C-alpha positions in Angstrom: 196.9 27.0 66.3 197.3 23.5 68.5 196.9 23.0 72.2 200.2 21.8 72.4 201.9 24.7 70.9 199.7 27.6 73.3 198.7 25.1 76.3 195.0 26.7 74.9 192.1 25.7 72.8 191.5 22.0 75.1 187.5 22.9 73.7 186.8 19.7 71.5 183.6 21.5 71.2 184.5 24.6 69.7 183.8 25.3 66.1 186.6 25.5 62.8 186.1 27.5 60.0 188.0 26.3 57.8 189.7 28.3 55.0 189.0 28.7 51.6 191.7 27.3 49.0 193.3 29.2 46.4 197.2 30.7 46.1 199.3 30.8 48.9 201.9 33.8 47.7 200.7 36.4 45.1 203.3 37.8 45.0 204.0 34.9 43.1 201.6 36.0 40.6 202.4 39.1 38.8 202.3 42.5 40.6 201.0 41.7 44.3 198.0 43.7 45.2 198.4 46.9 47.2 195.9 47.2 50.3 195.3 49.8 52.8 194.5 49.4 56.1 193.1 52.1 57.9 193.5 51.6 61.9 196.3 49.8 63.8 194.1 48.3 66.2 193.6 44.4 67.0 191.5 44.5 63.9 193.6 46.0 61.7 196.7 44.1 62.9 194.7 41.0 62.1 193.6 42.0 58.9 197.1 43.3 57.6 198.7 40.0 59.4 196.3 37.8 57.1 196.8 39.6 54.0 200.9 39.9 54.6 200.7 36.3 54.7 199.5 35.8 51.6 202.0 38.3 49.6 200.1 41.2 49.5 201.5 44.4 49.6 200.5 46.3 53.2 200.2 49.6 54.2 199.0 50.6 57.8 197.7 54.0 58.7 197.2 54.5 62.3 196.3 58.2 63.8 198.2 57.3 67.0 201.9 56.6 67.3 201.6 53.6 68.5 200.0 50.0 67.4 197.2 48.4 69.3 194.4 50.7 69.5 192.4 50.5 72.4 195.1 48.1 74.0 198.2 49.9 72.7 200.8 51.0 74.9 203.5 53.7 75.3 205.5 55.7 77.4 205.3 58.6 79.6 207.4 60.7 82.2 206.2 61.1 85.7 207.1 64.1 87.9 210.8 63.1 88.9 211.0 61.9 85.3 211.2 58.6 85.6 210.3 56.9 82.3 206.7 54.3 83.2 204.5 52.1 80.6 200.9 53.6 80.2 197.8 52.2 78.7 193.9 52.3 78.2 193.8 50.2 81.1 193.4 46.5 82.0 192.1 44.0 79.3 191.4 40.3 80.3 192.7 37.7 77.5 190.1 35.0 77.5 191.1 31.3 76.9 188.4 31.1 74.4 189.8 34.1 72.3 191.1 31.7 69.8 191.4 34.0 66.7 193.2 36.8 69.0 196.0 33.8 70.1 196.1 33.0 66.4 197.2 36.2 65.9 199.5 37.2 69.2 201.4 33.6 68.3 202.7 35.0 65.0 205.5 36.5 67.4 205.0 34.3 70.5 204.2 30.9 69.3 203.9 29.2 73.1 202.2 32.5 74.1 204.8 32.8 76.6 204.0 36.9 77.1 200.4 36.1 78.6 200.1 35.1 82.4 197.5 33.3 83.6 195.1 34.9 86.8 194.1 32.1 89.1 191.3 34.3 89.8 189.6 37.9 89.7 187.2 38.6 92.7 184.1 40.3 92.7 183.5 42.5 95.5 179.7 44.7 96.2 178.9 47.5 98.4 177.7 45.0 101.1 181.0 43.1 100.8 179.4 40.1 99.4 182.1 38.6 96.9 182.1 36.5 94.1 185.3 33.9 93.4 185.8 31.9 89.9 188.1 29.9 91.6 188.0 26.6 91.2 184.9 26.6 89.1 184.3 23.4 86.3 185.1 24.4 83.0 181.8 22.3 81.4 179.0 23.9 80.7 176.3 23.8 82.1 178.0 23.0 85.5 180.5 25.2 85.9 177.1 28.5 85.5 175.7 26.5 88.1 178.4 26.0 90.3 179.5 29.6 90.1 175.2 30.8 91.0 175.3 27.9 93.6 178.3 29.1 95.7 177.4 32.8 95.2 176.3 34.7 98.4 174.3 36.4 96.2 172.2 33.6 94.8 170.8 31.1 96.5 168.5 27.6 95.8 165.3 29.4 96.3 166.9 32.0 94.1 166.5 29.4 91.2 163.2 28.1 91.9 161.8 31.7 91.7 163.0 32.2 88.3 160.8 32.5 85.2 161.7 29.4 83.1 160.0 30.4 79.8 161.8 34.1 79.8 164.8 32.5 80.9 164.5 30.1 78.3 167.0 32.0 75.8 169.5 32.9 78.5 169.6 28.8 78.6 170.0 28.2 75.1 171.6 30.6 73.1 172.1 30.8 69.3 174.1 33.3 67.4 172.7 35.1 65.4 169.1 34.0 66.4 169.3 35.7 69.4 169.2 38.8 68.5 166.2 38.3 66.7 164.5 37.3 69.9 166.1 39.9 72.5 167.8 42.3 70.2 164.7 45.0 71.1 164.9 44.6 75.0 167.5 46.3 77.4 169.1 43.8 79.5 168.7 45.3 83.1 164.5 45.2 81.8 165.2 41.4 80.6 166.9 39.9 84.2 164.2 42.0 86.2 161.3 39.8 83.6 163.2 37.0 84.8 163.1 37.2 88.1 166.8 37.2 88.4 167.8 38.3 91.6 168.9 41.6 92.6 172.2 41.4 94.4 173.2 38.8 91.9 172.6 41.1 89.0 174.9 43.8 90.5 177.5 41.3 91.4 177.6 39.4 88.3 175.6 40.2 85.5 176.3 44.1 85.9 180.3 43.8 86.5 180.3 41.9 83.0 178.0 44.4 81.4 180.1 47.3 82.0 183.0 45.5 80.4 181.2 46.7 76.9 181.5 50.6 78.5 177.9 50.3 79.1 175.3 50.3 81.7 172.8 47.3 81.9 169.7 49.5 81.8 170.9 50.6 78.5 172.8 47.6 76.9 171.5 45.0 74.8 169.0 41.7 76.4 171.0 40.1 73.3 174.4 41.0 74.0 174.5 39.7 77.5 172.9 36.7 76.4 175.4 36.2 73.8 178.1 37.0 76.4 176.6 34.7 79.1 177.1 31.9 76.0 180.6 33.0 75.4 182.2 32.9 78.5 179.5 30.1 80.5 177.2 28.2 78.6 179.4 27.9 75.1 182.6 27.1 76.2 184.4 24.5 78.2 187.9 26.6 78.7 187.0 27.9 81.5 186.7 31.6 83.1 190.0 32.4 84.6 191.9 34.4 81.7 195.2 35.9 81.3 196.6 39.6 81.2 200.2 40.3 79.4 203.3 40.4 81.0 204.1 43.8 80.1 202.8 47.0 79.0 201.0 45.9 75.8 203.7 47.9 73.4 206.4 45.9 75.1 204.3 42.4 75.3 202.3 42.5 72.4 202.3 44.6 69.4 206.2 45.7 69.3 207.3 42.0 68.9 204.2 41.6 66.2 205.2 44.5 64.2 208.4 43.3 63.9 207.5 40.1 62.3 204.9 42.1 60.4 207.2 44.5 58.6 211.0 42.2 59.1 211.9 40.3 56.0 209.8 38.8 53.9 209.7 34.7 54.7 208.0 32.0 53.2 205.2 31.8 55.7 204.4 35.6 55.6 205.8 36.5 52.0 203.8 40.0 51.9 205.4 43.5 53.4 203.6 45.3 55.8 204.6 49.3 56.4 203.6 51.5 59.1 202.7 54.8 59.4 202.5 56.0 62.4 200.7 59.4 63.7 198.9 60.2 60.3 195.3 60.4 59.7 193.4 59.0 56.3 191.0 62.2 56.1 188.6 60.8 52.5 188.8 58.3 50.2 187.5 58.3 46.5 187.3 55.3 44.4 189.2 55.1 41.3 188.6 52.6 38.8 188.9 49.4 40.3 190.4 50.6 43.4 190.9 53.5 45.7 192.8 56.7 46.1 193.1 58.0 49.8 194.3 61.0 50.9 196.0 61.4 54.3 196.6 64.2 57.1 200.0 64.9 55.3 198.9 65.9 52.2 200.0 62.3 50.7 197.6 60.7 48.4 198.3 56.9 47.4 196.5 54.1 45.5 195.6 50.9 46.5 193.7 48.0 44.8 191.9 47.6 48.5 191.4 49.2 51.7 189.9 47.7 55.1 188.3 50.5 57.2 189.5 49.0 61.0 189.0 52.8 62.2 187.4 53.0 65.6 183.1 54.0 65.7 183.9 57.7 65.4 186.8 57.5 62.6 185.1 55.1 60.6 182.1 57.5 61.0 184.4 60.5 60.0 186.1 59.1 57.1 183.1 57.3 55.3 181.3 60.9 55.8 184.0 62.8 54.0 183.6 60.1 50.8 180.8 60.6 48.9 182.1 58.4 46.5 182.1 55.0 49.3 178.9 52.8 48.8 175.3 53.6 48.5 173.3 55.5 50.1 171.6 52.8 52.8 175.3 51.3 53.4 176.0 54.9 54.3 173.0 55.4 56.7 174.0 52.5 58.8 177.7 53.8 59.2 176.5 56.9 60.1 174.2 55.7 62.4 176.6 53.8 64.7 177.0 55.4 67.8 179.7 55.2 70.6 179.1 54.5 74.1 179.2 56.5 77.0 182.6 58.1 78.4 184.9 55.9 80.7 187.7 57.5 82.7 191.1 55.3 83.4 192.7 56.8 86.6 196.7 55.1 87.4 198.6 55.8 90.1 201.9 55.4 91.7 201.7 55.4 95.4 204.9 56.0 97.7 203.7 52.7 99.3 202.4 49.1 98.9 199.2 47.6 99.0 199.0 44.4 101.2 200.3 41.5 100.2 196.8 39.7 99.9 195.0 41.7 97.3 194.3 40.5 94.1 196.0 41.6 90.5 192.5 42.5 89.5 188.8 43.5 91.7 185.9 43.7 89.7 183.3 46.2 91.8 179.4 46.0 91.7 176.9 48.8 93.0 180.3 50.9 94.3 179.3 53.7 91.6 181.1 54.8 90.0 184.0 52.7 90.5 184.2 49.1 88.2 187.3 47.9 88.7 190.8 47.7 90.5 193.7 46.5 89.3 197.5 46.5 91.0 199.6 46.3 88.0 202.6 45.7 89.7 201.6 42.2 90.5 201.3 41.4 87.0 203.0 43.9 84.8 206.8 44.0 84.7 207.8 48.0 83.9 205.1 48.4 86.9 207.0 45.7 89.1 210.0 47.3 88.2 209.0 50.9 89.5 207.1 49.1 92.4 210.6 47.5 93.6 212.7 50.5 92.8 210.8 53.0 95.1 209.0 50.6 97.5 205.7 52.1 96.3 202.9 50.7 94.0 200.8 51.3 90.9 197.3 51.2 91.2 194.5 51.5 88.4 190.4 52.3 88.4 187.9 52.0 86.3 185.2 54.0 85.7 183.0 52.8 82.7 180.0 54.9 81.0 180.4 57.8 83.5 179.1 60.5 80.9 177.4 60.6 77.7 179.8 63.7 76.7 183.2 64.2 77.7 182.7 65.8 81.3 183.5 69.2 82.3 186.9 69.9 84.5 184.8 70.3 87.6 183.1 66.8 87.3 186.6 65.1 86.2 187.9 66.0 89.8 184.9 65.3 91.3 185.4 61.9 89.7 188.8 61.5 90.1 187.8 62.1 94.3 185.0 59.9 94.4 187.3 57.2 92.7 189.7 57.7 95.2 187.3 57.5 98.0 186.5 54.3 96.6 190.0 52.8 96.6 190.3 54.9 100.2 187.7 52.1 101.8 188.4 49.1 99.6 191.8 49.1 100.3 192.5 51.3 103.4 196.2 50.9 103.4 196.4 53.1 100.5 194.6 56.2 102.2 198.1 57.0 104.0 199.7 56.7 100.5 201.3 59.7 98.7 200.4 59.9 95.1 204.0 60.1 92.9 202.3 60.8 89.6 198.6 59.8 88.3 197.1 60.3 84.8 193.4 60.4 84.2 192.2 59.3 80.9 189.1 60.2 79.4 187.8 58.0 76.2 184.5 57.5 74.4 185.6 55.5 71.0 183.9 52.1 72.6 180.8 50.6 70.1 177.4 51.0 71.8 175.6 47.9 72.1 172.4 49.5 72.9 168.5 47.5 72.1 168.1 47.5 68.8 171.6 48.5 67.4 172.5 45.0 66.1 170.0 44.7 63.0 171.2 48.5 61.5 174.8 47.8 62.4 176.9 47.3 58.9 178.8 44.0 58.3 182.3 43.3 57.0 181.1 43.5 53.7 180.1 46.8 51.7 178.9 47.6 48.2 182.1 47.6 47.0 184.0 44.2 46.5 187.6 45.3 48.0 186.1 47.7 50.8 186.2 45.8 53.6 185.3 46.8 57.6 186.9 45.6 60.4 187.0 46.7 64.3 184.4 45.1 67.8 181.7 47.3 66.5 181.4 45.8 63.2 178.5 43.3 63.2 179.8 39.3 62.8 176.9 36.7 63.0 179.3 34.8 65.0 179.3 34.1 69.0 182.2 36.4 69.5 183.0 39.8 72.0 184.8 42.3 72.7 189.2 41.7 71.6 187.9 38.4 70.1 185.5 40.4 67.8 187.8 42.5 66.2 190.5 39.6 66.0 187.6 37.9 64.1 186.7 40.6 62.0 190.1 41.5 61.0 190.9 38.0 59.7 187.6 37.7 58.2 188.1 41.3 56.2 191.2 39.9 54.7 189.6 36.8 53.8 187.3 38.6 52.2 189.8 40.8 49.8 191.8 37.4 49.8 189.3 36.0 47.7 188.8 38.7 44.8 192.7 37.3 43.9 191.6 33.8 44.6 193.9 33.3 47.5 193.6 31.4 50.0 192.1 32.3 53.3 192.2 31.7 57.0 190.7 28.8 59.4 189.1 30.9 62.2 187.8 29.3 64.9 184.6 29.9 67.8 182.8 28.7 70.6 179.8 26.6 69.1 177.6 29.3 67.9 174.5 27.8 69.9 174.0 25.9 73.6 175.8 23.2 73.7 173.5 21.3 76.5 171.3 18.9 74.7 168.9 19.1 78.1 169.0 23.1 78.3 168.8 23.3 74.2 165.5 20.7 74.8 164.3 22.6 77.9 164.3 26.1 76.2 162.3 24.6 73.1 159.9 23.2 74.7 159.2 26.7 76.9 159.1 28.8 73.6 156.5 26.3 72.1 154.8 26.7 75.3 154.7 30.8 74.7 
């Protein structure tokens, strides 16, 4: 990936992890390895790509009938029969998501199917608004400028903060930050450093809830790592891209065409997709594996990538007693999902006002966490809005319950979300709802205090069985979709080493704070404690 070809990767201090040398095409060295990838989310697709580009025969088995996992897209019909695009909600593609972009450029070399949003304002219950427009990109000036121009953060607040307690936030080092802060929750940590309460709600709460968890239940180490990735560890900037169309159209259908097409010099391996199929259990068989699936079929594999979501991974391992040892199985069993989240999409018979942003984050306005106006950036939604003079609006509610709500609770949440929409965008009060969907899911990984140490990593007790996904431990400064992509590439590299094949080069933001001044300050404060 180069800045010239993608327009990204401007940060000269990003860290490069060079590929392991080896064979570039295993199909030239006898029968190519047969690898089954379980799960076609971002992690599974990255792993499949990495393996196929070294000549492996790859079979991707996916429970859903679409690719992309939680970033998947599909079609639905409104009550009037109109076919519309649907997905599981808004996703932001930050410029520092190097390894996700490495995957996407396989089918979109210029990343033309992504569109840059110039800003994403944040608003709280008192009408105070933060913005990322025009911020400097270089740390620490980006974070300082954001704080000082925020209506919830004043210079006196900076003076009142506890410098010793805040030192880990100023100079993060991954993975050491987990040893220092993973025992604390994010809310307690921010309170201990005297971070202003209003700013906590508007800034940190908005970002922490992107992990689908409340700050009081989120690891302080994860919060500090996130602050490092998006503020003090990268000069790529704070604004992000969105997909120009539904995720299937913009991202995964083109990638599937690349992977499943005729073999090429750059992708000498083959990829077969089996959608709508679940893996029931996996047994070891010699040096390889035998997999049984929901169709009653069994298949043999030389290697396996388990890139299922947390519930799926736990289910498969529990049903596969031959996999791993007791300690590893206990780590998988202990994995937990974040609370239930909801995505409420509305097709309205009139537009929202022209000045409404594409994406608005909210703080202190429970249960609403953000509002997206899809017809401002997503082509299928724009086409529908153009044909009907309406609009397509999406409401997110993260961490709404620990278990799937009852029908009564769902109806109550729907009404509360609509009330928030009507309050923030009063013009929607008069709009008629032409169509709506309300999705409920609980399959995001949990990042609570103490989770990091017990989380299983990519490698397993079996050298040809690996894990991938955004809930899998990786000791690099990555998060969310980028963690999924990174673990997928590393999973492929791990398997390729079994056959002396070349790996794939990866990039991340620096693993530790890049400001020498802040690092010196943090070290001094730590020694004084």
